[in-house]
LOTIGU-262843 format. One record per residue (C-alpha): residue number from 1; x, y, z. Coordinates in Angstrom, 1 decimal. Example, Ala and Ser with C-alpha at 12.3 -4.5 7.8 and 13.67 -1.06 7.14 Angstrom:
<nodes>
k / x / y / z
1 / 12.3 / -4.5 / 7.8
2 / 13.7 / -1.1 / 7.1
</nodes>
This chain:
<nodes>
k / x / y / z
1 / 55.5 / 151.5 / 85.3
2 / 56.0 / 155.1 / 86.3
3 / 54.1 / 154.6 / 89.6
4 / 56.7 / 154.4 / 92.4
5 / 54.5 / 152.1 / 94.5
6 / 54.2 / 149.6 / 91.6
7 / 58.0 / 149.8 / 91.0
8 / 58.7 / 149.2 / 94.7
9 / 56.5 / 146.1 / 94.6
10 / 58.2 / 144.7 / 91.5
11 / 61.6 / 145.4 / 93.0
12 / 60.7 / 143.6 / 96.2
13 / 59.5 / 140.6 / 94.2
14 / 62.7 / 140.5 / 92.3
15 / 64.9 / 140.8 / 95.4
16 / 63.0 / 137.8 / 97.0
17 / 63.4 / 135.7 / 93.8
18 / 67.1 / 136.6 / 93.6
19 / 67.8 / 135.5 / 97.2
20 / 66.0 / 132.2 / 96.7
21 / 67.8 / 131.7 / 93.4
22 / 71.2 / 132.1 / 94.9
23 / 70.4 / 129.8 / 97.8
24 / 69.3 / 127.1 / 95.4
25 / 72.3 / 127.5 / 93.1
26 / 74.7 / 127.5 / 96.1
27 / 73.2 / 124.2 / 97.4
28 / 73.4 / 122.7 / 93.9
29 / 77.0 / 123.9 / 93.5
30 / 78.0 / 122.2 / 96.8
31 / 76.2 / 119.0 / 95.9
32 / 77.9 / 118.8 / 92.5
33 / 81.4 / 119.7 / 93.9
34 / 81.1 / 116.9 / 96.4
35 / 80.5 / 114.4 / 93.6
36 / 84.1 / 115.1 / 92.4
37 / 85.1 / 112.8 / 95.3
38 / 83.2 / 109.9 / 93.7
39 / 85.0 / 108.3 / 90.8
40 / 83.4 / 107.9 / 87.3
41 / 80.5 / 109.5 / 85.6
42 / 77.7 / 110.8 / 87.8
43 / 74.1 / 111.8 / 87.1
44 / 72.5 / 114.2 / 89.5
45 / 68.7 / 114.5 / 89.3
46 / 67.2 / 117.8 / 90.5
47 / 63.5 / 117.8 / 91.2
48 / 62.6 / 121.5 / 91.2
49 / 60.3 / 124.2 / 89.9
50 / 63.3 / 125.6 / 88.0
51 / 66.3 / 127.9 / 88.5
52 / 66.2 / 131.4 / 86.9
53 / 68.9 / 132.2 / 84.4
54 / 69.7 / 135.7 / 85.8
55 / 72.8 / 137.4 / 84.4
56 / 73.2 / 139.1 / 87.8
57 / 73.8 / 135.7 / 89.4
58 / 77.3 / 134.2 / 89.0
59 / 76.5 / 131.0 / 90.8
60 / 75.0 / 129.4 / 87.7
61 / 78.3 / 129.5 / 85.9
62 / 79.9 / 128.0 / 89.1
63 / 77.5 / 125.1 / 89.0
64 / 78.5 / 124.4 / 85.4
65 / 82.2 / 124.5 / 86.2
66 / 81.8 / 122.3 / 89.2
67 / 79.8 / 119.7 / 87.2
68 / 82.4 / 119.6 / 84.5
69 / 85.2 / 119.1 / 87.1
70 / 83.2 / 116.4 / 88.8
71 / 82.2 / 114.6 / 85.5
72 / 78.6 / 115.0 / 86.6
73 / 75.5 / 115.4 / 84.3
74 / 72.5 / 117.4 / 85.5
75 / 69.0 / 116.3 / 84.9
76 / 66.0 / 118.4 / 85.9
77 / 62.5 / 117.1 / 86.6
78 / 60.2 / 120.1 / 86.5
79 / 57.7 / 119.5 / 89.4
80 / 55.4 / 122.1 / 87.8
81 / 54.7 / 119.6 / 85.0
82 / 52.9 / 120.9 / 81.9
83 / 51.4 / 124.4 / 82.3
84 / 50.1 / 127.3 / 80.3
85 / 52.4 / 129.4 / 78.1
86 / 52.9 / 132.2 / 80.6
87 / 52.0 / 135.8 / 80.7
88 / 50.2 / 136.0 / 77.4
89 / 48.0 / 133.1 / 78.3
90 / 47.1 / 134.7 / 81.7
91 / 46.5 / 138.3 / 80.6
92 / 43.7 / 139.8 / 78.4
93 / 44.6 / 140.6 / 74.9
94 / 43.6 / 144.3 / 75.3
95 / 43.8 / 146.8 / 78.2
96 / 46.6 / 147.7 / 80.6
97 / 48.9 / 145.1 / 82.0
98 / 48.1 / 143.5 / 85.3
99 / 49.8 / 144.3 / 88.6
100 / 53.6 / 144.3 / 88.6
101 / 53.7 / 141.3 / 90.9
102 / 51.9 / 139.2 / 88.3
103 / 54.3 / 140.4 / 85.6
104 / 57.4 / 139.6 / 87.7
105 / 56.1 / 136.2 / 88.7
106 / 55.3 / 135.3 / 85.1
107 / 58.8 / 136.3 / 84.0
108 / 60.3 / 134.3 / 86.8
109 / 58.4 / 131.2 / 85.7
110 / 59.6 / 131.6 / 82.2
111 / 63.2 / 132.3 / 83.3
112 / 63.1 / 129.2 / 85.5
113 / 62.6 / 127.0 / 82.5
114 / 65.4 / 128.8 / 80.6
115 / 67.8 / 128.4 / 83.5
116 / 67.3 / 124.7 / 83.9
117 / 67.6 / 124.2 / 80.2
118 / 70.9 / 126.0 / 80.2
119 / 72.3 / 124.0 / 83.1
120 / 71.2 / 120.7 / 81.6
121 / 72.6 / 121.5 / 78.1
122 / 75.9 / 122.8 / 79.4
123 / 76.5 / 119.7 / 81.5
124 / 75.3 / 117.1 / 78.9
125 / 71.9 / 116.4 / 80.6
126 / 68.3 / 117.3 / 79.8
127 / 65.1 / 118.5 / 81.3
128 / 61.8 / 116.7 / 81.6
129 / 58.8 / 119.1 / 81.7
130 / 56.1 / 116.4 / 82.1
131 / 53.5 / 115.4 / 84.6
132 / 55.0 / 111.9 / 84.6
133 / 57.9 / 112.3 / 87.1
134 / 58.3 / 108.5 / 87.4
135 / 58.7 / 108.2 / 83.6
136 / 61.3 / 111.0 / 83.7
137 / 63.3 / 109.1 / 86.3
138 / 63.2 / 105.9 / 84.3
139 / 64.6 / 107.8 / 81.2
140 / 67.4 / 109.2 / 83.4
141 / 68.2 / 105.7 / 84.6
142 / 68.2 / 104.4 / 81.0
143 / 70.6 / 107.1 / 79.8
144 / 72.9 / 106.5 / 82.8
145 / 73.4 / 103.0 / 81.5
146 / 74.2 / 103.9 / 77.9
147 / 76.9 / 106.5 / 77.3
148 / 80.3 / 106.8 / 75.6
149 / 83.4 / 108.2 / 77.3
150 / 85.6 / 110.0 / 74.7
151 / 89.1 / 111.4 / 75.4
152 / 91.6 / 113.4 / 73.4
153 / 94.8 / 115.4 / 74.0
154 / 94.3 / 119.1 / 73.1
155 / 97.0 / 120.8 / 71.0
156 / 97.4 / 123.8 / 73.5
157 / 97.1 / 122.2 / 76.9
158 / 98.5 / 125.1 / 78.8
159 / 96.4 / 127.8 / 77.3
160 / 93.9 / 128.9 / 79.9
161 / 90.2 / 129.5 / 79.3
162 / 87.2 / 127.6 / 78.0
163 / 87.4 / 125.3 / 75.0
164 / 84.4 / 124.4 / 72.8
165 / 83.8 / 120.8 / 72.1
166 / 81.4 / 119.4 / 69.4
167 / 80.6 / 115.7 / 69.1
168 / 79.1 / 114.4 / 65.9
169 / 78.0 / 111.0 / 64.7
170 / 77.7 / 109.8 / 61.1
171 / 74.6 / 107.6 / 61.6
172 / 71.5 / 109.5 / 60.6
173 / 68.6 / 110.0 / 63.0
174 / 70.7 / 110.1 / 66.2
175 / 70.9 / 113.0 / 68.6
176 / 74.1 / 113.6 / 70.7
177 / 73.9 / 115.2 / 74.1
178 / 77.3 / 116.1 / 75.5
179 / 79.0 / 118.9 / 77.4
180 / 79.7 / 121.6 / 74.9
181 / 82.9 / 122.9 / 76.4
182 / 85.6 / 122.3 / 79.0
183 / 87.9 / 124.5 / 81.0
184 / 91.7 / 124.0 / 81.1
185 / 93.1 / 122.2 / 84.1
186 / 93.7 / 124.5 / 87.1
187 / 91.4 / 127.3 / 86.0
188 / 88.2 / 126.0 / 87.6
189 / 87.1 / 128.0 / 90.7
190 / 87.6 / 125.9 / 93.8
191 / 84.4 / 125.5 / 95.8
192 / 85.7 / 126.6 / 99.2
193 / 83.6 / 125.1 / 101.9
194 / 85.1 / 127.5 / 104.4
195 / 83.1 / 130.3 / 102.9
196 / 79.8 / 128.6 / 103.7
197 / 77.7 / 130.2 / 106.4
198 / 77.8 / 128.4 / 109.8
199 / 74.9 / 126.2 / 110.8
200 / 75.0 / 127.1 / 114.4
201 / 77.1 / 126.0 / 117.4
202 / 80.1 / 123.9 / 116.6
203 / 82.6 / 122.0 / 118.7
204 / 85.3 / 119.5 / 118.2
205 / 86.3 / 116.5 / 120.2
206 / 88.0 / 118.9 / 122.7
207 / 85.0 / 121.2 / 122.9
208 / 86.5 / 123.9 / 120.6
209 / 85.7 / 124.9 / 117.1
210 / 88.4 / 123.7 / 114.7
211 / 89.4 / 126.0 / 111.9
212 / 87.7 / 125.3 / 108.6
213 / 90.7 / 125.6 / 106.4
214 / 92.9 / 123.3 / 104.3
215 / 91.9 / 120.6 / 101.8
216 / 90.8 / 118.1 / 104.4
217 / 88.3 / 120.4 / 106.0
218 / 87.0 / 121.6 / 102.7
219 / 86.4 / 118.1 / 101.4
220 / 84.6 / 117.0 / 104.6
221 / 82.6 / 120.2 / 104.7
222 / 81.5 / 119.7 / 101.1
223 / 80.6 / 116.1 / 101.8
224 / 78.6 / 117.0 / 104.9
225 / 76.7 / 119.8 / 103.3
226 / 76.1 / 118.3 / 99.9
227 / 73.8 / 115.4 / 100.8
228 / 75.8 / 113.1 / 98.6
229 / 76.5 / 109.8 / 100.3
230 / 79.9 / 108.2 / 99.7
231 / 80.9 / 104.6 / 100.5
232 / 84.7 / 104.7 / 100.2
233 / 84.4 / 104.4 / 104.0
234 / 81.0 / 102.7 / 104.6
235 / 79.1 / 104.3 / 107.5
236 / 76.1 / 103.1 / 109.4
237 / 74.1 / 105.7 / 111.4
238 / 71.6 / 105.4 / 114.3
239 / 70.0 / 107.9 / 116.6
240 / 68.9 / 107.5 / 120.3
241 / 66.6 / 109.9 / 122.2
242 / 67.0 / 109.9 / 126.0
243 / 66.1 / 112.2 / 128.9
244 / 64.9 / 115.8 / 128.9
245 / 67.9 / 118.0 / 129.5
246 / 66.0 / 121.3 / 129.6
247 / 62.4 / 122.3 / 129.3
248 / 61.3 / 121.1 / 125.8
249 / 64.7 / 119.6 / 124.8
250 / 66.0 / 116.0 / 124.8
251 / 69.4 / 114.5 / 124.9
252 / 70.0 / 112.8 / 121.5
253 / 73.0 / 110.7 / 120.6
254 / 73.9 / 110.1 / 117.0
255 / 76.2 / 107.0 / 116.7
256 / 78.1 / 105.8 / 113.7
257 / 79.9 / 102.5 / 113.0
258 / 82.7 / 102.8 / 110.4
259 / 83.9 / 99.9 / 108.2
260 / 87.7 / 100.2 / 108.8
261 / 90.5 / 97.7 / 108.8
262 / 91.4 / 96.2 / 112.2
263 / 94.0 / 98.1 / 114.1
264 / 95.5 / 97.1 / 117.4
265 / 96.3 / 100.7 / 118.4
266 / 93.0 / 102.2 / 117.2
267 / 92.4 / 104.5 / 114.2
268 / 92.2 / 108.3 / 114.2
269 / 89.7 / 109.7 / 111.7
270 / 88.7 / 113.3 / 110.8
271 / 85.0 / 113.9 / 110.8
272 / 82.2 / 116.5 / 110.5
273 / 78.7 / 115.7 / 111.8
274 / 75.7 / 118.0 / 111.1
275 / 72.2 / 117.8 / 112.5
276 / 69.7 / 120.0 / 110.8
277 / 66.0 / 120.3 / 111.5
278 / 63.7 / 119.6 / 108.5
279 / 61.5 / 122.4 / 109.6
280 / 62.7 / 126.0 / 110.0
281 / 65.4 / 126.2 / 112.7
282 / 69.2 / 126.3 / 113.4
283 / 71.3 / 123.3 / 112.8
284 / 74.2 / 122.0 / 115.0
285 / 77.5 / 120.5 / 114.2
286 / 80.5 / 118.7 / 115.7
287 / 83.8 / 118.3 / 113.9
288 / 87.5 / 117.5 / 114.6
289 / 89.3 / 114.2 / 114.9
290 / 88.4 / 111.1 / 116.9
291 / 90.6 / 108.3 / 118.0
292 / 88.5 / 105.2 / 117.6
293 / 89.5 / 102.5 / 120.0
294 / 89.8 / 99.0 / 118.6
295 / 87.2 / 96.4 / 119.5
296 / 88.5 / 94.2 / 122.2
297 / 87.6 / 91.0 / 120.3
298 / 86.8 / 91.7 / 116.6
299 / 84.1 / 89.2 / 115.6
300 / 85.6 / 88.9 / 112.1
301 / 88.4 / 90.3 / 110.0
302 / 87.4 / 93.7 / 108.7
303 / 83.9 / 95.2 / 108.9
304 / 81.9 / 97.4 / 111.2
305 / 82.8 / 95.5 / 114.4
306 / 86.5 / 96.3 / 114.5
307 / 86.4 / 99.8 / 116.2
308 / 84.4 / 101.6 / 118.8
309 / 81.5 / 103.7 / 117.4
310 / 81.8 / 107.4 / 116.8
311 / 79.1 / 109.1 / 118.8
312 / 78.1 / 112.7 / 119.5
313 / 75.4 / 114.2 / 121.7
314 / 72.9 / 117.0 / 120.8
315 / 70.2 / 118.8 / 122.7
316 / 67.1 / 118.9 / 120.4
317 / 63.5 / 120.0 / 120.6
318 / 60.8 / 117.6 / 119.4
319 / 60.6 / 117.4 / 115.6
320 / 62.1 / 115.8 / 112.6
321 / 65.9 / 116.1 / 111.9
322 / 68.5 / 115.0 / 109.4
323 / 72.0 / 114.0 / 110.5
324 / 74.9 / 114.0 / 108.1
325 / 78.3 / 112.5 / 108.8
326 / 81.4 / 112.9 / 106.7
327 / 84.6 / 111.1 / 107.7
328 / 88.2 / 110.8 / 106.3
329 / 90.4 / 107.8 / 107.0
330 / 94.1 / 108.3 / 107.8
331 / 96.1 / 109.4 / 104.9
332 / 93.3 / 111.3 / 103.3
333 / 92.8 / 108.8 / 100.5
334 / 89.4 / 107.4 / 101.7
335 / 86.3 / 109.4 / 102.7
336 / 82.8 / 108.4 / 103.5
337 / 79.5 / 110.2 / 104.0
338 / 76.0 / 109.0 / 105.1
339 / 72.6 / 110.5 / 106.0
340 / 70.0 / 109.6 / 108.7
341 / 66.5 / 111.1 / 109.1
342 / 65.1 / 110.7 / 112.6
343 / 62.4 / 112.0 / 114.9
344 / 62.5 / 113.4 / 118.4
345 / 59.0 / 112.6 / 119.9
346 / 57.0 / 114.9 / 122.3
347 / 58.5 / 114.8 / 125.8
348 / 55.2 / 114.9 / 127.8
349 / 53.6 / 112.0 / 129.7
350 / 54.9 / 108.4 / 130.1
351 / 57.5 / 107.6 / 127.5
352 / 60.5 / 105.4 / 126.8
353 / 64.0 / 106.3 / 125.7
354 / 65.1 / 104.8 / 122.4
355 / 66.0 / 101.2 / 123.1
356 / 69.8 / 100.5 / 122.9
357 / 70.1 / 97.2 / 121.0
358 / 73.7 / 96.1 / 121.0
359 / 76.1 / 93.1 / 121.2
360 / 78.6 / 95.0 / 123.4
361 / 78.7 / 96.0 / 127.0
362 / 81.0 / 98.7 / 128.3
363 / 81.8 / 100.2 / 131.7
364 / 79.4 / 99.6 / 134.6
365 / 76.7 / 102.2 / 135.3
366 / 74.4 / 102.1 / 138.4
367 / 75.8 / 98.7 / 139.4
368 / 74.9 / 97.3 / 135.9
369 / 76.9 / 97.0 / 132.7
370 / 76.5 / 99.9 / 130.3
371 / 75.5 / 99.0 / 126.7
372 / 77.5 / 100.5 / 123.9
373 / 75.4 / 102.4 / 121.3
374 / 75.8 / 101.2 / 117.8
375 / 75.4 / 102.8 / 114.4
376 / 75.0 / 99.4 / 112.7
377 / 72.1 / 97.3 / 114.0
378 / 73.2 / 94.1 / 112.3
379 / 74.5 / 91.1 / 114.3
380 / 75.9 / 87.6 / 113.8
381 / 73.7 / 84.6 / 114.6
382 / 76.0 / 83.4 / 117.4
383 / 75.8 / 86.8 / 119.3
384 / 74.1 / 87.7 / 122.5
385 / 72.0 / 90.8 / 122.2
386 / 71.4 / 93.3 / 125.0
387 / 68.7 / 95.9 / 125.2
388 / 68.5 / 98.8 / 127.6
389 / 65.8 / 101.4 / 128.0
390 / 64.7 / 104.0 / 130.5
391 / 61.2 / 105.1 / 131.4
392 / 60.4 / 108.8 / 131.9
393 / 57.3 / 110.5 / 133.3
394 / 56.1 / 107.7 / 135.6
395 / 53.8 / 108.7 / 138.6
396 / 55.7 / 108.4 / 141.8
397 / 52.6 / 107.6 / 143.8
398 / 52.2 / 107.9 / 147.6
399 / 55.5 / 106.1 / 148.3
400 / 57.5 / 108.7 / 146.3
401 / 59.0 / 105.9 / 144.2
402 / 57.9 / 105.0 / 140.6
403 / 56.2 / 101.7 / 140.0
404 / 56.6 / 100.5 / 136.5
405 / 56.2 / 97.1 / 134.8
406 / 57.8 / 96.1 / 131.5
407 / 58.0 / 93.2 / 129.1
408 / 59.1 / 92.6 / 125.5
409 / 58.3 / 90.6 / 122.4
410 / 60.6 / 89.7 / 119.6
411 / 59.1 / 89.0 / 116.2
412 / 60.8 / 87.2 / 113.3
413 / 60.6 / 88.5 / 109.7
414 / 57.4 / 86.6 / 109.1
415 / 55.7 / 88.2 / 112.2
416 / 55.9 / 85.2 / 114.5
417 / 56.8 / 85.8 / 118.1
418 / 60.1 / 83.9 / 118.7
419 / 61.0 / 85.4 / 122.1
420 / 59.0 / 87.2 / 124.8
421 / 59.0 / 88.2 / 128.5
422 / 55.9 / 88.9 / 130.6
423 / 55.7 / 92.3 / 132.3
424 / 57.7 / 92.4 / 135.6
425 / 58.3 / 95.3 / 138.0
426 / 61.4 / 97.4 / 137.3
427 / 63.4 / 98.2 / 140.5
428 / 64.3 / 101.9 / 140.5
429 / 68.0 / 102.8 / 140.9
430 / 69.1 / 104.7 / 144.1
431 / 68.7 / 107.9 / 142.1
432 / 65.2 / 107.1 / 141.2
433 / 65.8 / 106.2 / 137.6
434 / 63.6 / 103.6 / 136.0
435 / 66.2 / 101.7 / 134.0
436 / 66.2 / 98.1 / 132.7
437 / 68.8 / 96.0 / 130.9
438 / 68.0 / 92.5 / 129.5
439 / 69.6 / 90.2 / 127.0
440 / 69.0 / 87.0 / 125.0
441 / 71.0 / 84.8 / 122.6
442 / 70.4 / 84.8 / 118.9
443 / 71.3 / 81.1 / 118.5
444 / 68.7 / 79.2 / 116.5
445 / 67.3 / 82.3 / 114.8
446 / 67.6 / 82.6 / 111.0
447 / 68.8 / 85.6 / 109.1
448 / 66.5 / 88.5 / 108.4
449 / 65.1 / 91.7 / 110.0
450 / 63.6 / 91.2 / 113.5
451 / 61.3 / 93.6 / 115.4
452 / 61.8 / 94.1 / 119.2
453 / 58.9 / 95.8 / 121.0
454 / 59.1 / 96.9 / 124.6
455 / 55.9 / 97.6 / 126.5
456 / 55.7 / 99.4 / 129.9
457 / 52.8 / 100.3 / 132.3
458 / 52.7 / 102.8 / 135.1
459 / 51.1 / 100.9 / 137.9
460 / 50.1 / 104.0 / 139.8
461 / 48.4 / 105.8 / 136.9
462 / 47.6 / 102.9 / 134.6
463 / 49.3 / 104.8 / 131.7
464 / 51.1 / 102.7 / 129.1
465 / 53.8 / 103.3 / 126.5
466 / 55.8 / 101.2 / 124.0
467 / 58.9 / 101.5 / 121.9
468 / 60.0 / 99.4 / 118.9
469 / 63.3 / 98.8 / 117.3
470 / 64.4 / 96.7 / 114.4
471 / 67.7 / 94.9 / 113.8
472 / 69.1 / 92.4 / 111.3
473 / 70.6 / 89.0 / 111.9
474 / 73.4 / 88.5 / 109.3
475 / 73.5 / 85.5 / 107.0
476 / 76.7 / 83.4 / 107.4
477 / 78.3 / 82.4 / 104.1
478 / 79.6 / 78.8 / 104.2
</nodes>
């Protein structure tokens, strides 16, 4: 390869692969590091086309160290399945080699297999290069239910560095998979979340960007960015899409209910909330501390109904998003993390806001009580539910005032309509908003998941629109 043009092409291919490799390893390192907050042995399944074992990339060793510190085993399901044997199978047996791009891509494919094998071997896992991904997942699940935990006290506990470990069994015909080494306590590199690149604009509860330093912020940042859910503090997330705040952008509220012990004076929690588009784009985040007010009348001792929800507002363009919330309870001994995927629909034409289905009413708004957004849409059978929605894009007609009719139907888990209301005219507010709040008791309805559908019609144009929400009626234990 003495042709400068061919060398330049090969160099560019390698630079692209190196960048993608580092991004993948960085995300995997953060996911594994976050698992250290979850007690016990963990199995992390990575569905991937492979990660190249490149000696120029130090992140691969960091993934191994993080997995050992977190007691996490890595399994790889190769999405490429079974394929040819690589470069020799693709190139003719005689003649000059193909273009440098073909050579580099072939080497990358081979290196990807070697890298995943190394990560799996050094963490006690394995790789599955098969076209049967479901079968691979079943084998991972089977191995997660059958393992031994061995412990010992090393002779030189204070000597730094890596120690080799070999596990052998006397019974013939058995194969042992275990981590081949461990690193002395205190020598693992700490995965500092503060070094992660920012996702976009950030603000705390006071509108400022808090510093990302200290163990609390690092733990929350790892949890938020890792994708690993943690139920030490159970979290329920919901999203609500409302009015258009700017051309092509809607106001979106992400609300969370936290399962915290009742507290007369409220509870202050630390949190980090990320909203990231699942297509290419810039994410947004809020973080800081939030004083959650106690519920005025907790419906039961403990549970999601004891505090006001934690809610934050984002301006988002239409598309699909993923929200991540990580929280830390007072004292720093309990943390939680949860994930929500939601859609922001197109903002053109007649449309409805997300229905707010809740069992709580707050301050009055436009001469009507304001419903409280909830992260958990599960209610007790003796509750009264309220639903509020707003209609956008209605034709104002010759009178200059929108004329919209709306009704609803409530269906039980078996699909039978159990409650309904015929369409009636919505009286606009003095500001011209088309807003309706209605309610109904849940008495007499059995437990299960119910579907609430709201239908609206623009009288002037004849256009129609609908929105559906689901909620659960809790079963009461006698």
